[in-house]
C-alpha positions as CSV (number, residue, x, y, z in Angstrom):
1,W,2.4,-0.4,-11.2
2,A,2.1,-3.8,-9.7
3,A,5.4,-5.6,-9.0
4,P,5.9,-9.3,-9.8
5,P,5.9,-11.5,-6.7
6,A,9.6,-12.3,-6.8
7,A,10.8,-8.8,-7.6
8,G,11.3,-7.7,-4.0
9,P,10.5,-4.3,-2.5
10,A,12.5,-2.1,-4.9
11,P,9.8,-1.8,-7.6
12,L,7.2,-1.1,-4.9
13,R,9.3,1.6,-3.4
14,L,9.8,3.1,-6.9
15,A,6.1,3.1,-7.6
16,A,5.3,4.6,-4.2
17,A,7.9,7.3,-4.8
18,A,6.4,8.1,-8.2
19,A,2.9,8.3,-6.7
20,W,4.1,10.6,-3.9
21,H,5.7,12.8,-6.6
22,V,2.5,13.0,-8.5
23,V,0.5,13.9,-5.5
24,R,3.0,16.4,-4.2
25,L,3.2,18.2,-7.5
26,R,-0.6,18.0,-7.9
27,R,-0.5,16.4,-11.3
28,S,-4.2,15.5,-11.6
29,P,-4.1,13.7,-14.9
30,H,-2.0,11.0,-13.2
31,Y,-4.3,10.6,-10.1
32,P,-6.0,7.5,-11.6
33,R,-2.6,5.8,-11.5
34,V,-2.2,6.7,-7.9
35,L,-5.6,5.3,-7.2
36,Q,-4.7,2.1,-8.9
37,L,-1.6,1.8,-6.8
38,L,-3.6,2.4,-3.6
39,S,-6.0,-0.3,-4.6
40,V,-3.2,-2.8,-5.3
41,L,-1.5,-2.0,-2.0
42,D,-4.8,-2.4,-0.2
43,A,-5.4,-5.8,-1.7
44,A,-1.8,-6.9,-1.1
45,A,-1.4,-5.5,2.4
46,P,-4.8,-4.7,4.0
47,G,-3.4,-3.3,7.3
48,L,-0.8,-1.1,5.7
49,V,-3.0,2.1,5.8
50,R,-5.9,2.6,8.2
51,Y,-9.3,2.3,6.5
52,R,-10.4,5.8,7.3
53,H,-7.2,7.3,5.9
54,H,-7.3,5.1,2.8
55,A,-11.0,6.1,2.2
56,R,-10.4,9.8,2.6
57,L,-7.3,9.7,0.3
58,C,-9.1,7.8,-2.4
59,L,-12.2,10.0,-2.2
60,G,-10.1,13.2,-2.4
61,L,-8.1,11.9,-5.4
62,R,-11.3,10.8,-7.2
63,A,-12.8,14.2,-6.6
64,K,-9.7,16.0,-7.9
65,S,-9.3,13.7,-11.0
66,C,-12.9,14.3,-12.2
67,P,-13.1,17.1,-14.8
68,P,-14.9,20.2,-13.5
69,R,-18.5,20.6,-14.6
70,G,-19.9,23.8,-15.9
71,R,-22.3,25.9,-13.9
72,R,-26.0,26.1,-14.9
């Protein structure tokens, strides 16, 4: 999901569109890839998304990507 430095914005836009598609269709098996993209984006451009929004988004995706536990 990470674009090479000289590739320009096109691969990044494609990865963001794919991540948005995964989230919009609620395809939870692919949520770890979206989380990976979010971490790469946060490292590359720290001010792109506000910290609180980034944290809530990551926390929600992590919660949805965990397999459900059985009740005791």
